[in-house]
N, C-alpha and C positions, 0 to 999 in steps of 0.2 A: 524365440520369444524375446521381446525387447526388455530393457531395464524398466521396471515399474516405477512410476512416479508416486509419491506419497499422497494419497487422497484421504480426506477426513471422512470417517464413517458418519453418516447422518444419524442423529439420535431418534430412533423410532418413536419413543415415548413422547418426545416433543412434537413430532409430526402428528401423532394421534391426538394429543392434547389440543393443538391448534385447530385441527379439523373438528374435534368435538365442540369446541367453543364457537367456532365460526358457524357451524351447521346446527348448533344447539341439540346435540345428540344426547339422549337420555341413556346413561350408562347402565341403568337397571334393565331397561328394555333391550339394550345391546347384549347384556349378559344372558338374558333369556334367549335371545335370537341365536347366539353362538353356543348355547348350552354350556355355559361356564358360570361359576359363582361370581357374584358382584364384587367381592374383594379381589378376586383374581383379575377381573377386568380393570379395576382401579390400579392394580400393581403394574399393568402394562404401560401406564403413563410414565412410570419411573424407569423403565427398562430401556437400555440403549440399543438392544436388539431383541428380536422375537423370532421364533421358529416360523418358517414359511407357511406352514399349515394354519397357524394362529392368525397371521396377517391375512392369509387368504380368506379365512372365515369372517374376519372383520370386514374385509373388502366387499365380500358378497352381501353381508348383512346391511352395510350402509350404502352399498352400490357406488363405491369409489375405488379407483385403481391406485392403491398405495404403492404397488410395484412400479408403476409409471412415474410416481413421485420420486421414488428412490433412483430410478434410471435417469431421471432428469439431472441428478447430481453427478453423473458420470460424464466424462468428456464426450463430445459428439463424434470423436474419431473412433470410439470403441465400436466393435462390430456387434451385430445382433442377427438372430435367425428370424426376426419378425418379417413377414412378407411386406414388400413395398406397397404403399397405398397409391394406386394409379388413377383414382377417380378424379383428382384435381387435374392431372395431366390430360386425361381424356376430355374433361370439361373445357379446358383451355383450348385444345385442338378443335373441339366442336364450335366454340365461340369464334376462333380465328377463321374457320371455314364460313361460318355465318357472316362474319365481318366482310370477307371477300365477296360473297354474294351480294350483300347490301351495298357495298362500294360500287360494284358493277351496275346494280340497278340504279343507284344514284347518278352515275355517269350517263347512263342511258336516258334517264329522266331529264338531265341537264341538256343533252343533245336534242331531245324531242322538243323541249321548251325553248331552245335556241339561246341558251345562256352560256 
């Protein structure tokens, strides 16, 4: 294991507060959705950290991945077990193949037209 660099822990409460304001989330409705008291949900805004299960419940209730927001604060060199998304690579390969076919058809058309 390498020597760890000092990273600043993101303030979860600030992340939640910003999200609530931007998306106009009603905290009373959120409290009902996650089966917690309204004052408890309000206290989450001041907390620098939360238990994973609480953050998970909030994520599910508001349909937002706060864990990805946290992960975005880590250096890109850090490893993960997340499976690699290959859909873009597959789409690029498909488009490159289609481009080759269309280029060939264009050349053939130019030959036929005598240009």
